[in-house]
C-alpha positions as CSV (number, residue, x, y, z in Angstrom):
1,X,-65.0,-184.3,1.4
2,X,-67.0,-181.4,-0.6
3,X,-70.5,-180.6,0.2
4,X,-72.9,-178.0,-1.8
5,X,-75.9,-176.4,-0.4
6,X,-78.1,-174.5,-2.5
7,X,-80.8,-172.2,-1.3
8,X,-83.2,-169.4,-2.7
9,X,-85.8,-171.5,-4.5
10,X,-89.1,-170.3,-4.1
11,X,-92.8,-169.9,-5.7
12,X,-92.8,-166.7,-7.8
13,X,-95.1,-165.3,-10.6
14,X,-94.2,-165.2,-14.2
15,X,-91.9,-162.1,-14.9
16,X,-90.5,-162.3,-11.2
17,X,-86.9,-162.8,-10.2
18,X,-85.0,-165.1,-7.9
19,X,-81.4,-165.4,-6.9
20,X,-80.0,-168.9,-5.8
21,X,-76.8,-169.5,-4.0
22,X,-74.5,-172.4,-3.7
23,X,-72.2,-172.4,-0.7
24,X,-69.5,-175.0,-1.1
25,X,-67.6,-176.4,2.1
26,X,-64.1,-176.0,0.5
27,X,-62.4,-173.7,-1.7
28,X,-64.2,-173.2,-5.1
29,X,-61.2,-171.8,-6.5
30,X,-59.8,-175.5,-6.8
31,X,-62.4,-176.1,-9.2
32,X,-62.0,-175.4,-12.8
33,X,-65.6,-174.5,-13.2
34,X,-68.8,-174.2,-11.3
35,X,-72.3,-174.6,-12.7
36,X,-76.0,-174.7,-12.2
37,X,-78.3,-177.4,-13.8
38,X,-82.1,-177.9,-13.6
39,X,-84.3,-180.9,-14.0
40,X,-88.1,-180.6,-14.4
41,X,-90.3,-183.4,-13.8
42,X,-90.0,-186.0,-16.7
43,X,-87.1,-184.5,-18.2
44,X,-83.2,-184.7,-18.2
45,X,-81.0,-182.6,-16.1
46,X,-79.8,-179.9,-18.3
47,X,-77.0,-177.2,-17.8
48,X,-78.3,-173.6,-17.2
49,X,-75.0,-171.8,-16.6
50,X,-71.6,-172.2,-15.8
51,X,-68.6,-170.1,-14.7
52,X,-65.1,-170.8,-14.9
53,X,-62.2,-170.2,-12.4
54,X,-61.2,-167.2,-14.6
55,X,-64.8,-165.7,-14.5
56,X,-65.8,-166.6,-17.9
57,X,-69.6,-167.6,-18.1
58,X,-71.6,-169.7,-20.2
59,X,-75.3,-170.1,-20.6
60,X,-77.9,-172.4,-22.1
61,X,-79.9,-171.1,-24.8
62,X,-83.3,-170.7,-23.1
63,X,-81.8,-168.4,-20.1
64,X,-79.5,-166.2,-22.2
65,X,-80.1,-162.6,-21.3
66,X,-82.5,-163.8,-18.5
67,X,-80.0,-165.4,-16.0
68,X,-76.5,-164.4,-14.9
69,X,-74.2,-166.7,-13.1
70,X,-71.4,-165.6,-10.8
71,X,-69.0,-166.7,-8.1
72,X,-67.4,-165.2,-4.8
73,X,-64.1,-167.1,-4.3
74,X,-63.7,-165.5,-1.2
75,X,-67.1,-166.9,0.0
76,X,-66.8,-170.2,-1.6
77,X,-70.5,-169.1,-3.0
78,X,-71.8,-169.5,-6.7
79,X,-75.0,-167.3,-7.4
80,X,-77.6,-167.7,-10.0
81,X,-79.6,-164.4,-10.7
82,X,-83.0,-165.4,-12.7
83,X,-84.8,-162.4,-13.9
84,X,-87.9,-162.4,-16.2
85,X,-88.8,-165.9,-15.0
86,X,-91.1,-168.0,-17.1
87,X,-93.3,-171.0,-16.3
88,X,-91.0,-173.1,-18.4
89,X,-88.2,-172.4,-15.8
90,X,-89.9,-174.5,-13.2
91,X,-87.6,-177.3,-11.9
92,X,-85.3,-178.4,-9.5
93,X,-82.1,-176.4,-9.7
94,X,-78.7,-178.1,-8.7
95,X,-75.2,-176.6,-8.3
96,X,-72.4,-178.8,-9.7
97,X,-68.8,-178.3,-9.0
98,X,-65.9,-179.0,-11.1
99,X,-67.6,-179.6,-14.2
100,X,-65.8,-179.7,-17.7
101,X,-66.6,-177.2,-20.3
102,X,-65.4,-177.8,-24.0
103,X,-65.9,-175.4,-26.7
104,X,-66.0,-176.5,-30.3
105,X,-64.9,-174.4,-33.3
106,X,-68.4,-173.8,-34.5
107,X,-68.9,-171.9,-31.0
108,X,-71.0,-174.8,-29.3
109,X,-70.1,-176.2,-25.9
110,X,-70.2,-179.5,-24.4
111,X,-70.5,-179.8,-20.3
112,X,-69.6,-182.7,-18.6
113,X,-70.8,-182.4,-15.0
114,X,-68.3,-182.8,-12.1
115,X,-68.8,-185.4,-9.2
116,X,-70.2,-183.0,-6.7
117,X,-73.8,-182.1,-6.6
118,X,-76.0,-180.3,-4.2
119,X,-79.4,-181.6,-3.0
120,X,-81.2,-179.0,-5.3
121,X,-83.5,-176.2,-4.6
122,X,-87.0,-176.0,-6.1
123,X,-88.0,-173.1,-8.4
124,X,-91.7,-172.7,-9.3
125,X,-92.8,-170.0,-11.6
126,X,-96.7,-169.5,-11.9
127,X,-98.4,-168.1,-14.8
């Protein structure tokens, strides 16, 4: 059975940085892609960033240029470096394993989450 454990969430001022980590019990190399989602109160859970087995990264429009996702296959860990945080980034951040990424000819993407989720870590950005 696969378990995902996130860490790194905190309260931070706008403009600050945080680094989230997701440790997976098992080899992440077996998953086609790993990703981070977030869910703010009263809103749906949306994809933030994803990284494929080969290291290709994809980002949600609202975080491009500010967030960076990476994976360390040797440590079975996925990271999310978040810079220049904004109050709108406040949410519970979830790690997801084995999500599917479909790229359309117009350059847009569709993300289908995998079956494995972490428990979430709270990120709060104060203005």
